[in-house]
Each structure stands twice: as structure tokens, then as C-alpha cells.
N, C-alpha and C positions, 0 to 999 in steps of 0.2 A: 217406642222403638228402643230395642236394646242398644246400649252404648257400642259404637262400632269398634273402638279401640280400648283395650284394657290398660289401666294404670296399675302399678304394683298394689296400690291400696284396694282397687276393685277386685283384683285377682284374689288377694288374701281374704277379702270379705266373702266372696262367693264360695271359696274353698272352706272357710270356717263355718259358713251357714250349713254346708252339707257334711261337716265334720270329716273332711277329706284328709287323709294321711299320705304323704309322699312315699312312694316305694322305690327305694334305691335300686332294687333288683330290676326295675323297669326303666332305669335311667331317666326319671322324670325331672325335667328342668323346663319350666314354662317361661316363654318369652313375653316380656311386658313392655317393650319399647316400640312405640308406633312408627317411628322412623325406620327401624329395621324391618318391621312388618311390611311397610310400603315398599322398601327396597327389594324384598323378596318377591313381592307380587309384580313389581316393575321388571325385575330381572327375568321372571318367567314369562313376561309379555302376555299376561292373562287378559283375555277378551271374552265377550259374550258368545263367542263361537266355541269356547273351550269347556271341556269337562275336566275338572281337577280331581285327581286322586291324592288325598292327603293321608299320610301315615302318622298316627299319634297326635291327634288334635289337642290333647291336653284339656285345657279349660275353654278352648275355642277362639282365642284371640286371632290367630292366623286364619282360622276357618271363616270368621266374620269378614276379615279383610279380603279373602279370596271370593267369598260369596257376593260381595258388593260388585265384583267385576266379571265373574265367570257365569257361564250358562248354568252349570251344575257343579256341586262339590260332593264328592263321595269321600267321607272321612272314616278311616278304619281305626278303631280304638280297641286295644286289648283289655284295658283295665275297666272292669264292670262298674267300679265305684265312681268312675267319671261320667257314666251315662246320664244320671239325673242332672249333673252339673251342665253337661252339654245340652240337655233338653231345655234347661233354663236359658243358657246364654245364647242359644241358636233359635229360640222360639219364634223370632220374627223373620227368619230366613227360610222361605219356602223352597229355595233351590239347594238345600243341604240335606243329605241323607247320611246318618251316622250308622256305620256297620260295626257291630261288635264282633271282633275276631282277630286272629293273628295273621298279619300280612304275609308271613312266610308260609302259611298253610291255606289261606283262602284261595278260591278259584278266581284269579284276576280276570281271565278271559270272559268268565260268566258275568262278572260285574260290568265289563265293557260292553257286553251284548245288549244291555239295557239302553244304551245310547249309541246305536250304530251310525256310522257316518260322521260322528263328531271327532274333533281333534282332542286327544287325551294328553294330559301333562301330569307328571308327578311333582307335587310341591309339598315340602314337609320340613319340619324341625325334627330331624331323626334322632332318636335316643342313641347315644354313643355306642352302646354295646351291640346294636344290630345294624349300624351304618353300612359296613361292607357287605354283610350277607344280603341285606335288602337291595342295595344297588346292583350287586352281582346277579341276584335272582332276575331282576328286570332285564338286565343286559343279556345274560346267557340264555334266558328263555325267549329272547327277542319279542318281548311284550310290546305291541305297537304303540309306543309313546312318541310324541314329538320331542319332548325334552324332560329332563329331571332337574329341578332347581331345589336344592336341599341345604339345610343348615347341618354342618357336621363339625367335628373337632378340627381345630385349625391345622393340626399336624396331619390329619388325614387328607384334608383339602390340598395341602401343599404337596403331598405325595401324588395325588391325582393329576396335578398339573405339571409335575416335575419333568425336566428334560434329561436326556441321557448324560451321564458324567458326574452327576451330583449324588450325594448320600441319600436324598429323598427318592431317587428314581428306583423303582422296584417292580415287583409283580403287579401291584395295584395300579401303578402308573401305566404299564403296558396294557393291562386288561381294560381299563377305563378308556384309554386313548385309542385302542383297537376299535371299540364300538362307538365312541362319542368324540365330540370336540369339547373339551372342558375349558371353562373360563372362571377364574376367581372373580367373585362379585364384590365382596366386602369382608373385612375382618369384624367380628362381633365380640366386644369385651364381655367377660364373664359376669360383670356387674348388672347386666340387663335381664338376668334370669332369676326365677324363684323356684327352688332354692338356688343359690349361686354355685355353679360347678367349679372345679379346681383349675380348669384351663379355659382359654379363649376359644371361640368358635369361628367359623367362616361360612359364608354363603357361597356355594359353587353351582354353576349352571352347566349341565351336561347336555349338549345338543346331539341327538341321535344322528349318526351317519346313515346315509342311504345305503352305503356299502361299507364293509370294514375298511380300516385305514390301509391295510395291506392284504394282498391276495395270497392265500396259503392253500395247499392241496388238502390239508387235514387239520381242522382246528384243534382237535384233541391232541395231536402230536405237537402242534405249535405251542399250545399252552403248557404241555408237559415239558417241552424243551426250555421255555421261558422260566418255568418254576425251578427246574434243575439249575439253570444259570444263576439264579438268585439264592439257591438253597444254602450255599455257604459263601457269604459275601466276601470273606477275606481271601478266598481261594481264587486262583486264576480260572478262566473259563474252561481251560483244558481239564483241570482237576475237578471242578464243579460238575461238569458234564459226565466225566468218567464215573463218578459215583452216582449222580442223579439219574442218568439214563440207563445205567446197567449194561454198558457196551464195552467191548474190549479196546485196548489201546490202539491197535492197528485200525479198527473200524472208526475210532474217534479221530485219528489223524487223517483218515480219508475224508471224513465229514468236514473237518476244519479246512483241509486243503481244497476240497471241492467247492466250499462256500467262499474261499478266499479270505478267511478271517483268522487272524493271529490268535493262537491258543493262550498266549501269555496275557491277553487282555482280561479285564474283569467284566462280569455280566452287566454291571450298571453302565458300562461305556457303550454298549450296543444300542443302535436305534431300532425302531420297529421294523424298518426295512431290512436291517441285517439279521434280526431274529427270523424274519420271513424267509430270507435266503438260506439260513441254516436249516429251517424246518423243511423247505423244499428239498434240500440236499439229503436230509435224513430220510424223508419219504422215498427218495430215489434209491438210496442205499438199501433200505429195508426191502424194496421190491426186487432188487438185484441179488439179494443174499438168499 
């Protein structure tokens, strides 16, 4: 039976055997700490009822840990040179399928159709460069996942869980909290990766909401308004919206007055509920004009 958990020595050995070269362009940093691996699986609450979608399995350390608990693991790997390594490290796990492809391009719904009726979860050590695009693809396309438990750059995780009023609260915070209930699981030091990245990471769990956090008449308008509010962070909400929404001063004042929100505030001080009120008022104004 293949070793369940990799040590740094074992990871280096299998990579050297296959003459593997890390690709900086793919953000390849392989996790080698069994305690962190276990924490990820525990945070995701992986059971034998779950099908796990893993993005970027690397050498397969997390994949092995997931396979020991899950019904099935579907691991999507972009780097073709990792496929023979994964074939070796996962050879004893009959419940793992490695899919060669780009998670931003493959048909996720088609993958999910192979296991109908199962509970799907995303669990991954995401490369830094695609963290936000991957997460937002799953959220915006409303891919039916129960949760996403992912390793990301610490700074990104802190932005996802940030509350209104702080410097970390922004577009990503609102987007993630609109669709999910985020929870910081643990901070991960950079020393437990091969090669070692420049910054620390964090494990974050995003539990999908049954319904969005706030009710809005038009999601496109809601997110356009949120984006405009954070577009120029040093500006007041009034000035940010004036430029970001492309509306006149009189219409903007009607919008702020109707929503009962002071225009001298800054975007990062607004709650999701206040953004929703603004969005409803904007929709109302557009219909009446």
C-alpha cells in the first residue's frame, strides 16, 4: 500500500524519480505536512457519502488523504508532467480518478453527472494565481456544491472573512459572503510546502448558502454597484458611484436619499444589507426613468 501521507523526503524522491520540474507559472507549491492535510479533510467534513472535486492534486498527498475518507475523488490536474507521478502515488486508491484539464474550462456539470445523487464538495490546495477565478466560477455558475474547503494565500482568506469597516473588506468579501458562509480554519506557515512560497497560507471553508445572504432584484446590478463602490477606495461613496455607475449627480443623490445612506461614507463601511438596499433603489430608479 502506498504511504498515506507524504513527508518532504518522500515528495522530493518521487519528483526526482520522474525528473519533475516545478513550474512557477502554475503556482506549484506542494503541501507536505500530514497534520495540515488532516485538518483540511476534517474541516471539509469528508465522509463516505461525499464525492470530492480536487483542483491541482500536485503529487497526490491531499488526494490520498481525501480518498481514505471519501466515496470518490475527482482530481483535476492541468500539468501533464504530473500525470505519471499521480499514477504512481495513487495506484492503490481505486476511488480516485485523475482528470487532465483546466478547471476553468472543463465541464464541471458533466463530471458531476457521473455520480448523480451524491453530495459534492470542492477540496483543494489552490495555486495562488487562480484562487479567486476558480472560487468565483463555482459560486457565480451556482455549481451545486455543499461546500468549498480550500488552501489559499493568507491575505486572500482574510479578505474573504472580513467584516465591513476594515481595510480587508472589499469586492471579494461581499461576493464570497453573498453566496457562502466563510470560516477561517487555520493558518498554514510557508515552511510546510515544497518549494517554499513567499507568504503564509490559510485554510478556509466556504459553506454554500441555500439562498444568497441578501435579496436583490437584479444580481448583475447588485455586483456592478458593489464593484463601483470599491473602485476607488479613497473616495467617498458618492464620488465612487458617480464615476463607477455613470449616472448624473441628481440621479445619484436620489439614489442615496432613497436608500437612506450617507454619501460621505466609504464603500468599505457598508454591510451586505446596505448594498442590497442601494441595489433595490437603483433598480427602482432605472425603471422610473
